[in-house]
C-alpha positions in Angstrom: 104.3 80.8 76.7 105.7 83.2 74.0 103.6 86.0 75.4 105.2 85.5 78.8 108.7 85.9 77.5 108.2 89.4 76.2 106.8 90.9 79.4 108.9 93.5 81.3 109.5 91.0 84.1 111.1 88.6 81.7 113.2 91.3 80.2 114.6 91.9 83.6 115.1 88.2 84.0 117.1 88.0 80.7 119.3 90.9 82.0 119.9 89.0 85.3 120.8 85.8 83.4 123.2 87.7 81.2 124.9 89.4 84.2 125.1 86.0 86.0 126.6 84.4 82.8 129.2 87.2 82.6 130.1 86.8 86.3 130.9 83.1 85.8 132.5 83.4 82.3 134.9 86.2 83.3 135.7 85.0 86.7 134.0 87.9 88.5 135.1 86.5 91.9 133.4 84.0 94.2 131.3 86.6 96.0 130.0 88.2 92.8 129.2 84.8 91.3 127.3 83.8 94.4 125.5 87.1 94.6 124.4 87.1 91.0 123.2 83.6 91.2 121.3 84.3 94.4 119.6 87.3 92.8 118.7 85.2 89.8 117.1 82.5 92.0 115.1 85.1 94.0 113.9 86.6 90.7 112.7 83.2 89.5 111.1 82.2 92.8 109.6 85.6 93.5 107.3 85.6 90.6 106.7 81.9 89.8 102.9 81.3 90.2 103.5 78.0 91.9 105.8 79.5 94.5 103.5 82.4 95.1 100.6 80.0 95.4 102.4 78.1 98.1 102.9 81.3 100.0 99.2 82.2 99.7 98.0 78.7 100.5 99.4 78.9 104.0 97.4 82.0 104.7 94.3 80.5 103.2 94.6 77.3 105.2 94.9 79.4 108.4 91.7 81.2 107.4 90.0 77.8 106.7 91.0 76.6 110.2 89.4 79.7 111.8 86.3 79.2 109.7 86.0 75.6 110.7 85.1 76.4 114.3 82.1 78.5 113.3 78.5 77.4 112.8 76.8 78.2 109.4 75.2 81.7 109.4 71.7 81.7 110.8 68.8 84.2 110.7 69.7 87.8 111.9 73.4 87.3 111.2 75.5 90.4 110.3 78.1 90.0 107.5 81.0 92.5 108.0 82.6 92.9 104.6 86.0 94.5 104.3 86.8 96.5 101.2 89.8 95.5 99.2 90.7 98.8 97.5 90.0 100.8 94.4 91.2 100.2 90.8 90.7 103.9 90.1 89.1 107.0 91.5 85.3 106.6 91.0 83.6 109.1 88.7 80.3 108.9 90.4 78.5 107.1 93.3 77.4 104.4 90.8 80.9 103.7 89.3 81.3 100.2 90.6 83.9 99.5 87.9 86.3 101.6 90.0 86.4 98.8 92.6 89.4 96.5 92.7 89.0 92.9 91.9 89.3 91.9 95.6 86.5 94.4 96.5 84.3 93.0 93.8 84.8 89.4 94.8 84.2 90.1 98.4 80.9 92.0 98.0 79.6 89.5 95.4 80.2 86.7 97.9 78.7 88.7 100.8 75.6 89.7 98.8 75.0 86.0 97.9 75.3 85.1 101.6 72.9 87.9 102.6 70.3 86.8 100.1 70.4 83.2 101.4 70.2 84.1 105.2 66.8 85.5 106.3 66.9 88.9 108.1 70.6 89.2 107.7 72.5 92.5 107.2 75.7 93.7 105.5 78.1 96.1 107.2 80.5 97.2 104.6 83.8 98.8 105.8 86.2 100.8 103.7 87.1 104.5 103.4 89.5 104.7 100.5 88.5 107.2 97.8 88.2 111.0 97.6 84.5 111.7 97.5 82.9 108.4 96.9 84.4 105.7 99.1 84.8 101.9 98.7 82.0 101.2 101.0 79.7 103.5 99.0 80.4 101.7 95.7 80.2 98.2 97.3 76.8 99.2 98.9 75.5 100.2 95.5 76.7 96.9 94.0 75.1 94.9 96.8 71.8 96.6 96.0 72.1 95.7 92.4 72.7 92.1 93.4 69.4 92.0 95.3 70.1 93.1 98.9 67.6 95.6 100.2 69.0 99.1 101.1 67.6 98.8 104.7 69.8 95.7 105.2 73.0 97.6 104.4 75.2 99.7 106.7 78.3 101.5 105.7 81.5 102.4 107.5 83.3 105.0 105.4 86.3 106.2 107.5 88.8 103.4 107.8 91.9 103.1 105.7 93.5 99.9 106.9 92.5 96.6 108.5 92.9 97.7 112.1 90.9 100.8 111.5 88.2 98.6 109.9 88.0 96.6 113.1 88.0 99.6 115.5 85.5 101.6 113.5 83.2 98.6 113.1 83.5 97.9 116.8 82.5 101.5 117.6 79.5 101.2 115.3 78.3 98.0 117.0 79.2 99.0 120.6 75.5 99.8 121.7 73.9 97.4 119.3 72.0 94.2 120.6 74.0 91.0 120.4 73.9 89.3 117.0 76.0 86.7 115.2 78.9 88.4 113.4 80.6 86.9 110.4 83.7 88.5 108.9 83.9 88.4 105.1 87.2 89.1 103.3 89.7 87.4 101.0 91.1 84.2 102.4 94.7 85.4 102.3 93.7 88.5 104.2 91.5 86.7 106.8 94.3 85.9 109.4 95.3 89.5 109.9 91.7 90.7 109.7 90.4 88.1 112.2 93.2 89.0 114.6 92.4 92.7 114.3 88.7 92.2 115.0 89.3 90.0 118.0 91.8 92.5 119.4 89.1 95.2 119.0 86.7 93.2 121.1 84.4 91.7 118.4 83.9 88.0 118.5 83.5 87.4 114.8 83.4 84.1 112.9 85.6 83.9 109.8 84.0 83.5 106.3 86.9 83.6 103.9 86.2 84.1 100.2 88.2 84.8 97.1 90.7 81.8 97.3 93.6 82.4 94.9 96.1 79.6 95.4 96.5 77.2 92.5 95.0 73.7 92.8 95.8 72.4 89.3 99.4 73.0 88.3 100.3 73.6 84.7 103.6 74.2 82.9 103.0 77.9 82.9 102.8 77.9 86.7 106.5 77.1 86.8 107.4 80.2 84.7 107.8 83.7 86.3 105.1 86.1 85.3 103.4 89.3 86.3 100.5 87.4 87.7 102.8 85.4 89.9 104.6 88.6 91.1 101.2 90.1 92.0 100.3 86.9 94.0 103.7 86.9 95.8 103.3 90.7 96.5 100.0 90.0 98.2 101.4 87.1 100.2 104.4 89.1 101.4 102.2 92.1 102.2 100.1 89.9 104.5 103.1 88.1 106.2 104.8 91.4 106.9 101.5 92.9 108.0 100.8 90.1 110.5 104.3 90.5 111.9 103.9 94.3 112.2 100.5 94.0 113.8 101.7 91.5 116.4 104.9 93.4 117.3 103.7 97.0 117.0 100.0 97.8 116.4 98.3 95.2 118.6 100.6 95.4 121.7 
């Protein structure tokens, strides 16, 4: 708990608390008092892990509902794996440490699935990176995890979820029919599934990387940088779904 209180986010919180206290102590006016109190409440709720977890859980439940209608993967299935970004620019084609945590968790889960399903393949989609792309590094890691190179295909051009869907659809346009399973983080699945269906691919959802909290502790009630990151991901997805529905998928 002591470590939480010295983070930059908490220093901002202490400043907001002081301003709110001054507004009430010196009769800063009803509007100023209400505004300062509202900002303080938003600060608290915006980075509290428990609140952020609730926001993510709604997305993850939607992903689970989509997955519930799918049969378990059978032989010859294709797992379409969406990259989740880079942590840094890779220094070589083997620099898998440059992958973000989301990319790592997605490809680890997908490789495990591919090893357990006979004659299955991975199609890894992600074009972020200057020379070596997300898909390149994830493909390397999949091979290290035991997936044969001839069972891996890469899509290296796309930079967002809708581009993932369109470029994968283009790659599979003339391919024979096969069961398609979409692998991405659970919180990202609703927007990804919507994009792939709009692009004409009937994919089954296989959400991985569940982040919402199941066991609540005292620290989950205290604002933190981790809570802020969780809330940022949730808001990014909610705004992304709204933007896709109103603009990109019309």
